C-alpha positions in Angstrom: 25.3 -75.2 -146.9 28.6 -74.6 -144.3 27.0 -71.2 -143.6 23.8 -72.8 -142.7 25.5 -75.2 -140.1 27.4 -72.5 -138.6 23.9 -70.9 -137.8 22.6 -74.1 -136.7 25.6 -74.6 -134.4 25.2 -71.0 -133.1 21.5 -71.6 -132.0 22.3 -74.8 -130.3 25.2 -73.1 -128.5 22.6 -70.5 -127.4 20.2 -73.0 -126.5 22.6 -75.1 -124.3 23.7 -71.8 -122.6 20.1 -70.7 -121.8 19.3 -74.1 -120.4 22.4 -74.0 -118.3 21.5 -70.7 -117.0 17.9 -72.0 -116.5 19.0 -74.9 -114.2 21.5 -72.8 -112.3 18.7 -70.3 -111.6 16.4 -73.0 -110.3 19.2 -74.5 -108.1 19.9 -71.1 -106.7 16.2 -70.3 -106.2 15.7 -73.2 -104.2 19.2 -72.5 -102.2 18.0 -69.0 -101.2 15.4 -69.9 -98.5 17.6 -72.8 -97.1 20.3 -70.3 -96.6 18.2 -66.7 -95.6 15.8 -68.4 -93.3 18.3 -69.9 -90.6 20.3 -66.8 -91.2 17.4 -64.5 -90.6 16.3 -66.6 -87.3 19.9 -66.5 -86.0 19.7 -62.5 -86.1 16.4 -63.1 -84.0 18.3 -65.6 -81.5 21.1 -62.9 -81.0 18.8 -60.4 -80.1 16.8 -62.6 -77.7 19.8 -64.3 -75.9 21.8 -60.7 -75.3 18.5 -59.0 -74.4 17.7 -62.1 -71.8 21.4 -61.6 -70.5 20.8 -58.3 -69.5 17.4 -58.7 -68.2 18.6 -61.6 -65.9 22.0 -60.0 -64.9 20.5 -56.1 -64.2 16.9 -56.8 -63.2 17.0 -60.3 -61.4 20.5 -60.3 -60.2 21.1 -63.8 -61.6 23.2 -64.0 -64.5 22.8 -66.6 -67.3 26.3 -67.9 -67.5 25.7 -69.9 -70.9 24.2 -66.5 -72.7 27.9 -65.4 -74.3 28.6 -68.7 -75.1 25.5 -69.5 -77.2 25.8 -66.0 -78.8 29.3 -66.9 -79.6 28.3 -70.2 -81.5 25.3 -68.7 -83.2 27.5 -65.6 -84.5 29.9 -68.0 -86.2 27.1 -69.5 -87.9 25.5 -66.0 -88.8 29.0 -64.7 -90.3 29.5 -67.8 -92.6 25.6 -68.1 -93.6 25.8 -64.0 -94.2 28.9 -64.5 -96.3 26.8 -67.1 -98.6 24.2 -64.8 -99.0 26.5 -61.8 -99.8 28.0 -64.1 -102.5 24.7 -64.9 -104.0 23.7 -61.3 -104.1 27.1 -59.9 -105.6 27.7 -58.1 -102.4 31.3 -59.1 -101.4 33.5 -55.6 -101.4 35.7 -55.4 -104.6 37.3 -52.7 -106.1 36.6 -52.0 -109.9 38.0 -48.9 -110.4 41.0 -50.3 -112.9 38.4 -52.8 -114.4 36.1 -50.1 -114.9 38.4 -48.4 -117.4 38.6 -51.7 -119.8 36.4 -52.6 -122.8 33.2 -54.4 -121.7 34.3 -57.8 -122.8 37.5 -57.6 -120.7 35.4 -56.3 -117.8 33.1 -59.6 -118.3 36.1 -61.8 -118.6 37.6 -60.5 -115.3 34.3 -60.8 -113.6 34.4 -64.4 -114.1 38.2 -64.5 -113.2 37.1 -62.9 -109.8 34.7 -65.7 -109.3 36.8 -68.4 -110.4 39.8 -67.0 -107.7 37.1 -67.3 -105.3 36.1 -70.6 -106.2 40.0 -71.5 -105.9 40.3 -70.1 -102.5 37.4 -72.0 -101.2 38.3 -75.5 -102.8 41.5 -74.8 -101.4 40.1 -74.2 -97.8 37.2 -76.7 -97.5 39.4 -79.6 -96.1 41.5 -77.5 -93.7 38.0 -76.4 -92.6 36.7 -79.8 -92.3 40.0 -80.9 -90.3 39.7 -77.9 -88.0 36.0 -78.8 -87.2 36.7 -82.3 -86.6 39.5 -81.4 -84.0 37.0 -79.3 -81.9 35.0 -82.5 -81.3 37.5 -82.9 -78.6 36.9 -79.5 -77.0 34.0 -79.1 -74.5 32.4 -75.7 -74.0 32.7 -74.7 -70.7 29.2 -73.6 -69.9 26.6 -75.4 -72.0 29.2 -78.3 -72.1 28.8 -79.6 -75.8 31.2 -80.3 -78.1 32.8 -77.2 -79.8 32.5 -78.8 -83.1 28.7 -77.2 -83.0 29.8 -74.0 -83.8 33.5 -74.8 -85.6 30.9 -76.9 -88.3 29.7 -73.2 -89.5 33.1 -73.0 -91.3 32.9 -76.2 -93.6 29.5 -75.6 -93.9 29.6 -72.1 -94.9 32.8 -72.7 -97.5 30.7 -75.5 -98.7 27.5 -73.4 -99.6 29.8 -70.8 -100.8 31.5 -73.1 -103.3 28.0 -74.1 -104.6 27.1 -70.9 -105.1 30.4 -70.0 -107.1 29.6 -73.0 -109.1 26.3 -71.7 -109.9 27.4 -68.2 -110.6 30.1 -69.9 -113.2 27.5 -71.7 -114.8 25.1 -68.9 -115.3 27.8 -67.2 -117.2 26.5 -67.3 -121.2 30.2 -67.2 -122.6 31.6 -70.6 -121.9 34.8 -69.5 -123.3 35.1 -66.9 -120.6 34.7 -69.6 -117.6 36.9 -71.9 -119.5 39.5 -69.4 -119.8 38.9 -68.0 -116.1 39.6 -71.4 -114.8 42.5 -72.0 -117.0 44.3 -68.7 -115.6 43.3 -69.5 -112.0 44.4 -73.1 -112.2 47.8 -72.2 -114.3 48.8 -69.4 -111.5 48.0 -71.9 -108.5 50.2 -74.5 -110.5 53.0 -72.3 -111.4 53.3 -71.0 -107.7 53.0 -74.7 -106.6 56.0 -75.7 -108.7 58.1 -72.2 -107.5 57.5 -73.5 -103.8 61.1 -74.9 -103.9 62.6 -71.3 -105.1 60.3 -68.9 -103.1 61.1 -71.0 -99.4 64.9 -69.7 -99.4 63.6 -66.1 -100.1 62.6 -65.5 -96.4 60.8 -62.3 -95.7 60.9 -61.3 -99.4 57.9 -63.5 -99.9 56.0 -60.8 -97.8 56.5 -58.5 -100.5 55.5 -61.1 -103.1 52.4 -62.5 -101.6 51.1 -59.5 -99.5 52.1 -56.6 -101.8 52.4 -58.3 -105.4 49.7 -60.9 -105.3 47.3 -59.0 -102.8 47.9 -56.0 -104.9 47.0 -57.8 -108.3 44.1 -59.8 -107.2 42.4 -56.1 -105.6 43.0 -54.2 -108.3 41.6 -57.1 -110.8 38.6 -56.8 -108.6 38.9 -60.3 -106.8 36.8 -59.8 -103.8 38.8 -58.4 -101.0 38.1 -61.3 -98.6 39.3 -63.6 -101.0 42.1 -61.9 -102.4 43.6 -61.6 -98.6 42.7 -65.2 -97.8 44.2 -66.6 -101.2 47.6 -64.7 -100.4 47.6 -65.9 -96.8 47.1 -69.4 -98.0 49.5 -69.4 -100.6 52.3 -67.7 -98.2 51.5 -70.2 -95.4 51.3 -73.4 -97.9 54.1 -72.5 -100.2 56.8 -70.7 -98.0 56.6 -72.4 -94.4 55.9 -75.5 -93.0 52.9 -74.4 -91.0 49.8 -76.5 -91.4 47.1 -75.1 -93.7 44.3 -75.6 -90.9 46.1 -72.9 -89.2 44.5 -70.2 -91.7 41.3 -71.5 -91.0 41.9 -71.1 -87.2 43.2 -67.4 -87.7 40.1 -67.0 -89.7 37.8 -68.3 -87.1 39.7 -66.0 -84.6 39.1 -63.0 -86.1 35.5 -63.5 -86.9 34.5 -65.2 -83.7 35.6 -61.9 -81.2 32.2 -61.4 -79.4 32.4 -57.6 -79.7 31.9 -58.0 -83.4 28.4 -59.4 -82.7 27.9 -55.4 -82.1 28.2 -55.1 -85.8 25.1 -56.9 -87.2 23.0 -55.9 -84.3 23.8 -52.2 -85.0 23.4 -52.9 -88.6 19.6 -54.2 -87.8 19.2 -51.1 -85.6 19.9 -49.0 -88.0 17.4 -50.5 -90.6 15.0 -50.4 -87.7 15.5 -46.6 -87.2 14.7 -46.0 -90.9 11.8 -48.3 -90.9 10.0 -46.8 -87.7 10.1 -43.3 -88.7 13.1 -42.1 -86.1 15.6 -41.6 -88.7 13.3 -39.1 -90.5 12.2 -37.2 -87.2 15.7 -36.9 -86.5 17.0 -35.7 -89.8 14.0 -33.4 -90.1 15.0 -31.6 -86.9 18.8 -31.6 -88.0 18.0 -30.4 -91.2 15.8 -27.6 -90.0 18.6 -26.4 -87.5 21.5 -26.8 -90.2 20.0 -27.0 -93.6 20.3 -23.3 -94.6 24.0 -24.0 -93.7 26.0 -24.9 -96.7 27.1 -28.6 -96.2 24.9 -28.6 -93.0 24.2 -32.4 -92.9 28.0 -33.0 -93.3 28.9 -31.4 -90.0 26.1 -33.6 -88.6 27.7 -36.9 -89.7 31.0 -36.0 -88.1 29.0 -34.7 -85.0 27.1 -38.0 -85.0 30.0 -40.5 -85.3 31.7 -38.7 -82.4 28.6 -39.1 -80.2 28.0 -42.9 -81.0 31.7 -43.7 -81.2 33.0 -46.0 -78.6 29.5 -47.2 -77.9 30.0 -50.7 -79.5 33.7 -50.8 -79.4 33.6 -51.7 -83.4 33.9 -48.8 -85.8 31.6 -50.7 -88.2 28.9 -51.0 -85.9 29.2 -47.2 -85.3 29.0 -46.6 -88.9 26.0 -49.1 -89.1 24.3 -47.1 -86.4 24.6 -43.4 -88.4 24.7 -44.2 -92.2 21.3 -45.4 -92.5 20.0 -42.4 -90.4 21.5 -39.6 -92.2 22.2 -41.0 -95.7 18.9 -40.9 -97.4 17.8 -37.4 -96.5 21.7 -36.1 -97.4 21.0 -37.9 -101.3 17.8 -36.2 -101.2 19.4 -33.0 -100.8 21.8 -33.4 -103.6 25.0 -35.0 -101.7 27.2 -37.5 -103.7 27.2 -41.0 -102.6 31.0 -41.1 -103.1 31.4 -38.0 -101.1 29.1 -39.7 -98.1 31.0 -43.0 -97.9 34.4 -41.0 -98.3 33.4 -38.8 -95.4 31.8 -41.9 -93.5 35.2 -43.8 -93.5 37.3 -40.5 -92.2 35.0 -40.2 -89.5 35.5 -43.7 -88.5 39.3 -43.0 -88.8 38.8 -39.7 -86.6 37.0 -41.4 -83.8 39.2 -44.1 -83.1 40.4 -42.3 -79.8 36.9 -41.7 -78.0 36.4 -43.5 -74.9 34.9 -46.2 -74.1 37.0 -47.6 -77.2 38.1 -50.9 -76.9 41.4 -50.0 -78.7 42.1 -47.9 -75.6 41.4 -50.6 -73.3 43.5 -53.0 -75.2 46.4 -50.6 -75.3 46.1 -50.0 -71.3 45.6 -53.9 -70.6 48.9 -54.5 -73.1 51.3 -52.0 -72.3 50.4 -51.0 -68.8 49.4 -47.6 -69.4 46.5 -46.1 -67.3 43.2 -46.7 -69.0 41.5 -43.7 -67.1 44.6 -41.5 -68.7 43.9 -42.9 -72.2 40.0 -42.1 -72.0 41.2 -38.5 -70.7 43.7 -38.3 -73.3 41.5 -39.5 -76.3 38.9 -36.5 -76.4 40.8 -33.9 -77.7 42.6 -35.5 -80.5 39.5 -36.7 -82.1 38.2 -32.9 -81.6 41.3 -31.7 -83.6 40.7 -34.3 -86.4 37.1 -33.0 -86.4 38.0 -30.1 -87.1 40.1 -30.7 -90.0 37.3 -32.6 -91.6 34.7 -30.0 -91.2 37.3 -27.7 -92.6 37.5 -30.0 -95.8 33.7 -29.9 -95.7 33.7 -26.1 -95.7 36.1 -25.9 -98.4 33.9 -28.3 -100.8 30.8 -26.9 -100.2 31.5 -23.2 -99.8 29.8 -22.6 -103.3 26.8 -24.8 -102.7 23.8 -23.3 -104.3 21.0 -22.8 -101.2 18.8 -20.6 -102.9 16.2 -23.4 -103.3 16.6 -24.0 -99.4 14.1 -22.2 -97.4 15.3 -21.3 -93.7 13.4 -22.7 -91.1 11.4 -20.6 -88.3 12.3 -21.0 -84.9 8.8 -22.4 -84.4 9.5 -25.3 -87.1 12.7 -25.8 -85.3 11.3 -26.3 -82.0 8.0 -28.6 -83.0 10.9 -30.6 -85.2 12.7 -31.0 -81.9 9.8 -32.1 -79.9 9.1 -34.8 -82.7 12.6 -35.8 -82.9 13.2 -36.0 -79.1 12.9 -39.6 -78.6 15.2 -40.2 -81.6 17.4 -37.9 -80.7 17.8 -39.4 -77.0 18.8 -42.8 -78.5 22.6 -42.5 -78.4 22.4 -40.8 -75.0 20.1 -44.0 -73.9 22.6 -46.5 -75.6 25.9 -44.7 -74.1 24.3 -44.4 -70.6 23.5 -48.3 -70.5 27.4 -48.7 -71.5 28.5 -46.3 -68.7 26.2 -47.5 -65.9 27.0 -50.9 -66.1 23.6 -52.2 -67.3 24.8 -53.7 -70.8 28.2 -54.5 -72.3 29.5 -52.8 -75.5 28.1 -56.1 -77.2 24.8 -56.3 -75.4 24.0 -52.6 -75.8 22.6 -52.7 -79.4 19.6 -55.0 -78.2 18.7 -52.0 -75.9 18.4 -49.7 -78.5 16.5 -52.3 -80.7 14.0 -52.7 -78.2 14.0 -48.9 -77.8 13.6 -48.2 -81.3 10.5 -50.7 -81.6 8.9 -49.6 -78.8 9.2 -45.8 -80.5 8.1 -47.2 -83.7 4.9 -49.0 -82.3 3.8 -46.2 -79.4 5.3 -42.7 -80.5 5.8 -42.6 -84.2 3.3 -45.1 -84.9 4.8 -46.5 -87.9 6.2 -50.4 -87.7 5.8 -52.3 -90.9 5.9 -56.2 -90.1 6.5 -57.0 -93.4 9.7 -55.3 -93.6 11.2 -57.3 -90.8 12.2 -60.4 -92.8 14.0 -58.7 -95.6 15.7 -56.8 -93.0 17.0 -59.4 -91.0 18.4 -61.1 -94.3 20.0 -57.9 -95.3 21.5 -57.8 -91.9 22.8 -61.3 -92.4 24.1 -60.5 -95.6 26.1 -57.3 -95.1 27.5 -58.8 -91.7 28.7 -61.8 -93.7 30.6 -59.6 -96.0 32.4 -57.6 -93.5 33.2 -60.3 -91.0 34.6 -62.4 -93.8 37.1 -59.5 -94.6 38.0 -59.3 -90.8 38.6 -63.0 -90.6 40.8 -63.0 -93.8 42.7 -59.9 -92.5 43.4 -61.6 -89.4 44.9 -64.6 -91.1 47.2 -62.2 -92.9 48.1 -60.2 -89.7 49.1 -63.5 -88.0 51.1 -64.9 -91.3 53.0 -61.4 -90.9 53.7 -61.9 -87.4 54.8 -65.5 -87.6 57.2 -64.2 -90.2 59.4 -62.4 -87.8 58.1 -58.8 -89.3 56.8 -57.5 -85.9 60.4 -58.1 -84.2 62.1 -56.9 -87.3 60.0 -53.7 -87.2 60.9 -53.1 -83.8 64.5 -53.5 -84.3 64.5 -51.1 -87.2 62.8 -48.4 -85.2 64.9 -48.7 -81.9 68.2 -47.9 -84.2 66.3 -44.7 -85.8 68.7 -41.4 -85.9 66.8 -37.9 -85.3 65.5 -38.6 -81.8 61.8 -38.2 -81.2 60.4 -36.3 -84.4 61.9 -39.2 -86.7 60.6 -41.8 -84.1 57.4 -40.4 -84.3 57.4 -39.8 -88.3 58.0 -43.7 -88.7 55.6 -44.7 -86.4 53.0 -42.9 -88.3 54.0 -44.1 -91.6 54.6 -47.7 -90.4 50.9 -47.8 -88.5 49.2 -46.4 -91.5 50.3 -49.3 -93.5 49.6 -51.9 -90.8 46.3 -50.4 -90.2 45.7 -51.1 -93.9 45.7 -54.9 -93.0 45.4 -55.3 -89.7 42.1 -54.7 -87.4 43.0 -52.2 -84.5 42.9 -54.8 -81.6 45.0 -57.6 -83.0 47.5 -54.9 -84.3 48.0 -53.5 -80.8 48.2 -56.7 -79.2 50.8 -57.6 -81.5 53.2 -54.4 -81.6 52.1 -52.6 -78.5 54.7 -54.7 -75.8 57.3 -54.3 -78.4 56.9 -50.4 -79.2 55.4 -48.8 -76.1 59.0 -49.5 -74.3 61.0 -48.1 -77.2 58.9 -44.9 -76.8 59.6 -44.6 -73.2 63.4 -45.0 -74.0 63.2 -42.0 -76.4 61.0 -39.8 -74.2 57.8 -39.8 -75.8 54.5 -39.7 -73.1 52.9 -43.0 -73.3 49.6 -41.5 -73.7 50.6 -39.1 -76.4 52.1 -42.1 -78.1 49.0 -44.2 -77.9 47.0 -41.4 -79.9 49.4 -41.2 -82.5 49.3 -44.9 -82.9 45.7 -45.3 -82.9 45.1 -42.6 -85.0 47.7 -43.6 -87.6 46.2 -47.0 -87.5 42.5 -45.5 -88.1 44.2 -44.0 -91.4 45.4 -47.3 -92.8 42.3 -48.9 -91.6 39.8 -46.7 -93.6 42.1 -45.6 -96.6 41.6 -47.5 -100.0 42.5 -49.4 -101.8 43.5 -52.0 -98.8 42.0 -50.3 -95.9 39.4 -53.0 -94.5 37.4 -50.3 -92.9 36.9 -48.5 -96.0 35.1 -51.4 -97.6 33.3 -51.7 -94.6 31.8 -48.6 -94.9 31.0 -49.1 -98.3 29.2 -52.1 -97.5 26.9 -50.5 -94.7 26.2 -47.7 -96.9 25.5 -49.8 -100.1 27.8 -47.7 -101.9 30.2 -49.1 -104.4 33.8 -48.6 -103.6 34.7 -47.0 -106.7 32.6 -43.8 -105.9 34.4 -42.9 -102.9 38.2 -42.8 -104.2 38.4 -39.8 -105.4 36.4 -38.1 -102.7 38.2 -39.5 -99.6 41.5 -38.3 -100.8 41.0 -34.9 -99.2 39.5 -36.3 -96.1 42.4 -38.2 -95.8 44.9 -35.6 -96.3 43.0 -33.7 -93.5 43.7 -36.7 -90.9 47.2 -36.8 -91.9 47.6 -33.2 -91.1 45.7 -33.4 -88.1 47.8 -36.3 -86.9 50.9 -34.6 -87.6 49.8 -31.8 -85.3 48.7 -33.9 -82.6 52.1 -35.9 -82.8 54.0 -32.3 -82.9 52.0 -31.1 -79.9 51.8 -33.5 -76.9 49.5 -30.9 -75.2 46.7 -32.2 -77.1 46.8 -35.7 -75.8 47.9 -35.3 -72.1 47.2 -31.4 -71.4 44.2 -32.3 -69.1 45.9 -35.9 -67.5 
């Protein structure tokens, strides 16, 4: 009889679980269009507003003074709604290499823990986000003359929607014991840290190690999404070890996500999808494949060269990668390239091309340190060539034994014909770069020219334009952009916390007192900026540390342009090196490849970049020989 009762209880539990999952799925299904449709419309609105700004300024010589302001307001809404879409789809970047080694039951539990940790961060942040938006009521935008709370409201609304999505995700988990255990674990950790606050406060900068190394490392390796791991650690550090109000975390995240130059990210993501949809990608890759397809690792060399060509156009490495990956990756996969090697090389080329003008990092260094921007532009080209050669050497080594017996070498006639077909597609990067250099469009606006060019090429030249795919492409653009921008926002908050702790001043003092002269100073610079690059975007880091370290470089006898190249390349390596590099996860998000797959292949490329950076540091002529 007891056996029958146990069976009945088990059946009842299963029915309850199915009922709970059914209702969670129904609510989520109703929520999807309420989020995706506005996000898709905002992407369209951004394209229209920026394009109208270009036409009004360049054609009619009558600038629209409010276009950038409106674009900025819409951009924050796009970032937050995109982050909600990414959470619904499970597309926030997380590292599961360690978790993947565990038994399936442990993996399932840690998946629930990851969602519970994200929910904890959102709960902690919702009231500060509301406070931040409420305070912005008193701020009036200069051009539109409306309350800035119309923009800032995106933060509490987005965080609230993400909370709802996280709750629905937890409600859809079949095993309630996993949910209860995960929630209890997260609450216990938060509660324990809160009780230990009086012990942590006197520790000073030791808390940097506890929160930004210990806790971030533990959460990243436990597969908590990167953005939420960064955010939780920053919030914990601010709330428990300082007297700074919690609302500052929201302010810094807002600052990180609101740089108008980052608007290039969603627009270039959409441009990449459009290039693929219109057949331009197929035409371009067809020509390149005919040209280099018979060479071992041929399209990998094309990837390195393509990133060199488009880099600096948008000012954002994520946008550069978004312009290239959708064009080359499908064909490369068809030809047998492993996804992990592709995302590894894409990340490495992102680090390689940081010094190519007109890079905003170069402009920022010039503006905060007084170094000639023209000299930086001249000095940045050759270091990127050196690193490109290093990466191509790794490609040659890895693919030297590639079996090409099944690959037929194209005839000259086939190469010529494919070139003519691909010419409109090949011209796109040159059109985009010319628009920036000639002053037709800013680095943020230029992607809209690419979008119009690609749409016209698809409609009039390639006769391939599937209108039904536009809406899914717009939603995909929003989701990918939200995942990337939330990481950048969280990393900006972490950067601010590091600065306010006095870490930057301590670093400068330490480097001033180093023995060993120039070689030791440059060696420590490389190590320091590789570490800093793993948690900081290039521009905020340069703003923070440039004014401190460039005068020291002058004192020890290092040429400013040479030092700038070393700093930028070291920063780029840190930015794109897993497990903490934000750029690496951006590359994975853009290319739709799981972060775990690129962990092993990227080691060789990163070693090549480090060797190349050491060569550039040791041979100043590479940076200053043409000045």
